[in-house]
C-alpha positions in Angstrom: -4.7 -3.5 4.2 -4.6 -2.8 8.0 -2.9 -5.3 10.2 -5.5 -7.6 11.6 -6.3 -7.4 15.4 -4.8 -10.4 17.2 -8.2 -11.4 18.5 -9.5 -11.8 15.0 -6.7 -14.0 13.7 -7.3 -17.8 14.2 -5.3 -19.3 17.0 -3.6 -21.7 14.6 -2.4 -18.9 12.3 -1.1 -17.0 15.3 1.0 -20.0 16.3 2.3 -20.6 12.8 2.9 -17.1 11.5 6.5 -15.9 11.2 8.0 -19.4 11.1 11.1 -20.3 9.1 9.7 -23.7 7.9 6.5 -24.7 6.1 3.4 -26.0 7.8 3.4 -29.8 7.9 0.7 -32.4 7.3 0.9 -33.3 11.0 -0.1 -29.7 12.0 -3.1 -29.7 9.7 -4.2 -33.0 11.2 -3.9 -31.6 14.7 -6.0 -28.6 13.9 -8.6 -30.8 12.1 -8.4 -33.4 14.9 -8.0 -36.3 12.4 -5.1 -38.6 11.5 -2.3 -37.5 9.1 -3.2 -40.3 6.7 -6.8 -39.0 6.6 -5.6 -35.5 5.7 -3.3 -37.0 3.0 -6.0 -39.1 1.5 -8.5 -36.2 1.4 -6.0 -33.9 -0.2 -5.3 -36.6 -2.9 -9.0 -37.3 -3.3 -8.4 -40.9 -2.3 -10.6 -40.9 0.8 -14.2 -41.9 1.2 -15.1 -39.9 4.3 -18.0 -38.0 5.8 -18.6 -34.6 4.2 -18.3 -33.0 7.7 -14.8 -34.6 8.1 -13.7 -33.4 4.6 -15.0 -29.9 5.3 -13.2 -29.8 8.6 -9.9 -30.9 7.0 -10.2 -28.4 4.2 -11.0 -25.6 6.7 -7.9 -26.5 8.6 -5.8 -26.4 5.4 -7.1 -22.9 4.7 -6.7 -21.7 8.3 -3.0 -22.7 8.7 -2.0 -22.0 5.1 -0.9 -25.6 4.2 0.5 -26.0 0.7 1.1 -29.6 -0.7 4.7 -30.1 -1.8 4.7 -30.7 -5.6 8.3 -31.8 -5.4 7.7 -34.5 -2.7 9.5 -37.7 -3.4 11.5 -36.2 -6.3 13.5 -33.0 -6.2 12.6 -31.7 -2.8 16.0 -32.4 -1.3 17.8 -30.4 -3.8 15.3 -27.5 -4.1 13.7 -26.1 -7.2 16.1 -23.2 -7.9 13.1 -21.0 -8.6 12.1 -17.6 -7.4 8.3 -17.1 -7.7 7.1 -13.6 -8.8 3.4 -12.5 -8.7 2.5 -9.1 -10.4 -0.9 -7.7 -11.3 -0.1 -6.8 -14.9 2.4 -7.0 -17.7 0.7 -4.3 -19.8 1.2 -1.6 -17.2 4.8 -0.5 -17.8 5.4 -0.1 -14.1 5.6 -3.9 -13.5 7.9 -4.9 -16.4 10.4 -2.3 -14.9 10.2 -4.1 -11.5 10.7 -7.4 -13.4 13.8 -6.0 -15.0 15.2 -5.3 -11.6 14.4 -8.8 -10.5 16.1 -10.2 -13.6 19.2 -8.1 -12.8 19.2 -9.4 -9.2 19.0 -13.0 -10.3 21.7 -12.8 -12.9 24.6 -15.1 -12.1 22.8 -16.6 -9.0 21.7 -19.9 -10.6 18.1 -19.0 -9.8 15.3 -18.4 -12.3 12.1 -16.5 -12.0 8.7 -18.0 -12.7 6.1 -15.3 -13.1 2.3 -15.2 -12.4 0.0 -12.4 -13.4 -3.2 -11.7 -11.4 -5.0 -9.1 -13.5 -5.6 -7.2 -10.2 -7.8 -10.1 -9.0 -7.2 -11.3 -5.4 -8.8 -14.7 -6.1 -6.4 -15.2 -9.0 -3.6 -14.2 -6.7 -4.7 -16.7 -4.1 -4.6 -19.5 -6.7 -1.2 -18.4 -7.9 0.2 -18.4 -4.4 -1.0 -21.9 -3.8 0.4 -23.1 -7.1 3.8 -21.4 -6.9 4.4 -22.3 -3.3 3.7 -25.9 -4.2 6.9 -25.9 -6.2 8.9 -24.9 -3.1 10.6 -21.8 -4.5 13.6 -20.3 -2.8 11.6 -17.1 -2.3 8.4 -15.4 -3.5 8.1 -11.7 -4.6 4.6 -10.4 -4.7 3.3 -6.9 -5.6 1.3 -5.2 -2.9 0.2 -6.1 0.6 -3.5 -6.9 0.1 -4.3 -10.6 -0.1 -7.2 -12.9 0.7 -7.2 -14.5 4.1 -6.3 -17.9 2.5 -3.4 -16.4 0.5 -2.1 -14.6 3.6 -2.2 -17.8 5.6 -0.2 -19.6 2.9 2.4 -16.8 2.7 2.7 -16.5 6.5 3.0 -20.2 7.1 5.1 -21.3 4.1 8.5 -20.7 5.7 9.6 -19.3 2.3 11.1 -15.8 2.2 8.4 -13.4 1.1 9.0 -9.9 -0.4 5.9 -7.7 -0.7 6.9 -4.9 -3.1 5.8 -1.5 -4.3 4.6 -0.1 -1.0 5.7 0.1 2.6 2.7 1.7 4.3 1.7 -1.6 6.1 3.7 -4.0 8.2 4.9 -6.8 5.9 4.6 -10.6 6.3 8.4 -10.8 6.0 10.1 -8.1 3.8 8.6 -4.9 2.3 10.4 -3.1 -0.5 9.1 0.1 -2.1 7.9 3.5 -1.1 5.3 5.1 1.1 2.5 6.1 -1.2 0.8 8.1 1.5 4.0 10.1 1.8 4.3 10.5 -1.9 0.8 12.0 -2.0 1.6 14.2 1.0 4.8 15.5 -0.6 2.8 16.2 -3.9 0.5 18.4 -1.9 3.3 20.2 -0.1 5.2 20.8 -3.4 2.2 22.2 -5.2 1.2 24.4 -2.2 4.8 25.7 -2.2 4.4 26.7 -5.8 1.3 28.8 -4.9 -1.6 26.6 -6.0 -4.7 26.7 -3.8 -7.7 25.5 -5.9 -7.1 21.7 -6.2 -8.9 19.1 -8.3 -8.3 15.4 -8.5 -8.7 12.9 -11.4 -8.3 9.2 -10.8 -9.2 5.6 -11.5 -10.9 2.9 -9.5 -9.3 2.4 -6.1 -10.8 -1.1 -5.5 -7.9 -3.0 -7.1 -5.3 -0.2 -6.5 -5.1 0.8 -2.9 -1.8 2.6 -3.6 -3.6 5.3 -5.6 -6.0 5.7 -2.7 -3.1 6.1 -0.3 -1.6 8.9 -2.5 -5.0 10.6 -2.7 -5.3 10.5 1.1 -1.8 11.8 1.5 -2.6 14.7 -0.8 -5.7 15.5 1.2 -3.8 15.4 4.4 -1.2 17.9 3.1 -3.9 20.3 1.9 -5.7 20.0 5.3 -2.5 21.0 7.1 -2.4 24.2 5.1 -6.1 24.9 5.6 -6.9 24.0 2.0 -9.6 21.6 0.7 -9.8 19.4 -2.4 -12.5 21.3 -4.3 -13.7 18.5 -6.6 -12.7 15.2 -8.1 -13.6 12.8 -10.9 -12.7 9.1 -10.9 -13.4 6.6 -13.7 -15.1 3.4 -12.8 -12.4 1.2 -14.2 -8.6 1.0 -14.6 -6.4 4.0 -15.4 -5.7 4.9 -19.1 -4.8 7.9 -21.2 -8.4 8.0 -22.6 -9.9 7.9 -19.1 -7.6 10.7 -17.9 -8.6 12.9 -20.9 -12.4 12.2 -20.4 -12.3 12.6 -16.6 -10.5 16.0 -16.8 -13.0 17.2 -19.4 -15.8 16.1 -17.0 -14.2 17.8 -14.0 -13.6 21.1 -15.8 -17.1 21.2 -17.1 -18.1 21.4 -13.4 -15.3 23.5 -12.0 -13.6 26.0 -14.3 -12.0 27.8 -11.3 -9.4 25.1 -10.5 -5.7 26.1 -10.8 -4.2 22.6 -10.4 -5.3 19.0 -11.0 -3.5 16.1 -9.4 -3.9 12.8 -11.3 -3.7 9.2 -9.9 -0.8 8.4 -12.2 1.0 9.4 -15.4 -1.3 7.5 -17.7 -4.2 9.6 -16.5 -2.2 12.8 -16.4 -1.0 12.3 -20.0 -4.7 12.1 -21.1 -5.2 15.3 -19.2 -2.5 17.0 -21.2 -4.2 15.8 -24.4 -7.5 17.2 -23.3 -5.8 20.6 -22.6 -4.1 20.6 -26.0 -7.5 19.9 -27.7 -9.4 22.5 -25.6 -6.9 25.3 -26.0 -5.9 25.1 -22.3 -2.2 25.9 -21.7 -0.7 23.4 -19.2 0.7 25.3 -16.2 -0.2 28.7 -17.6 -4.0 28.1 -17.5 -4.1 24.9 -15.4 -1.4 23.0 -13.6 -1.3 19.2 -14.0 0.6 16.7 -11.8 1.0 12.9 -12.2 2.7 10.0 -10.5 5.2 7.3 -11.7 7.6 9.2 -13.9 6.9 7.4 -17.1 8.8 8.0 -20.2 5.7 9.0 -22.1 5.0 11.9 -19.7 8.6 13.2 -20.1 8.3 12.9 -23.9 5.3 15.3 -24.2 5.9 18.7 -25.8 5.3 20.0 -22.3 7.0 17.4 -20.0 4.8 16.2 -17.2 5.3 17.4 -13.6 5.2 14.2 -11.6 6.8 11.9 -9.0 9.2 9.1 -10.2 9.2 5.8 -8.2 12.4 3.7 -8.3 10.8 0.6 -9.9 13.9 -1.1 -11.2 15.6 -0.6 -7.8 12.5 -2.1 -6.0 12.9 -5.4 -7.9 16.6 -5.7 -7.6 16.7 -4.8 -3.9 14.0 -7.3 -3.1 16.0 -10.1 -4.8 19.3 -9.0 -3.3 17.8 -9.0 0.2 16.0 -12.3 -0.1 19.0 -14.2 -1.5 21.4 -12.6 1.0 19.5 -14.4 3.8 17.8 -17.5 2.7 16.1 -18.3 6.1 13.1 -16.2 7.0 14.1 -14.0 10.0 12.0 -13.7 13.1 11.6 -9.9 12.6 10.1 -8.2 9.6 12.1 -5.7 7.5 11.0 -2.7 5.5 13.3 -1.1 2.8 12.3 2.4 1.5 13.6 2.8 -2.0 12.2 6.4 -2.1 10.9 8.6 -4.8 11.8 12.0 -6.4 9.7 14.9 -7.6 10.2 15.7 -11.3 9.6 19.5 -11.8 8.6 19.0 -15.4 6.7 21.9 -17.1 3.0 21.3 -16.4 3.1 22.6 -12.8 
């Protein structure tokens, strides 16, 4: 998600972004031009006010990212001892590995993780951000940098330490920990060009909920363009990645273009399916057609012909995020990006 132009960001958010404390009821009242008690009563549904006033107050709440304190009057002074974590999936093995790193980072600290799952839906993420920030966690770890405007406002204005993990291609709200997916795609292209491949195909999944796959694709295309090579053809499934989708999309691609010498896949799930298609169709991986994935999953390395791919340091991403957030509890005035890197696994399919 590109950084918004300053002219397009509401003035209230410009004033409140990057702060080290949460937005107050008084600041919401000032933006809405009503009293604090009016804001409080509307948020508790205890006010009988004109619809225009209610709408103005709720618009101000969304604009400045105000989150009601669920601990008010109780445990707020002692804190919640929670670290909030929001990930898109628990079935995708990538994210449980990140959670393992988070668990390792929290061990012995006295903090506990509370986890929300978005199912790759930004509206669900927005609701989780509001709910989890309401418990005043010590920090919040969230996968990715794409958020709704309302979720971004809450994250920016909360005063809580925020780690956006998995990618570092965009300036973060506070802290980014992960890898450059554009660079990973670019390095994939350079590696394969260096091995003599020139007729490239691509098999992928829906980019709408997974901008990181799109960044890798664009990096690949950029590397090829630098060498005067074009991506000849591609097939993408209209849905999430899966082994079955990779198998079917490679079959579809090869039915159109039998002259390819290498196919790059959006991830290892898809690439593993591509290997299965080759085995069933009598195509020898690498000898007849090179295949290359991304993620470095165990299943790819357990194939009879281990998958050529890129491994991301997912455990390290989770642990580094927690270590960094807890080492400095107050949100700093400047953002920080930590590159955990990646490595190319030569494998035997390319």
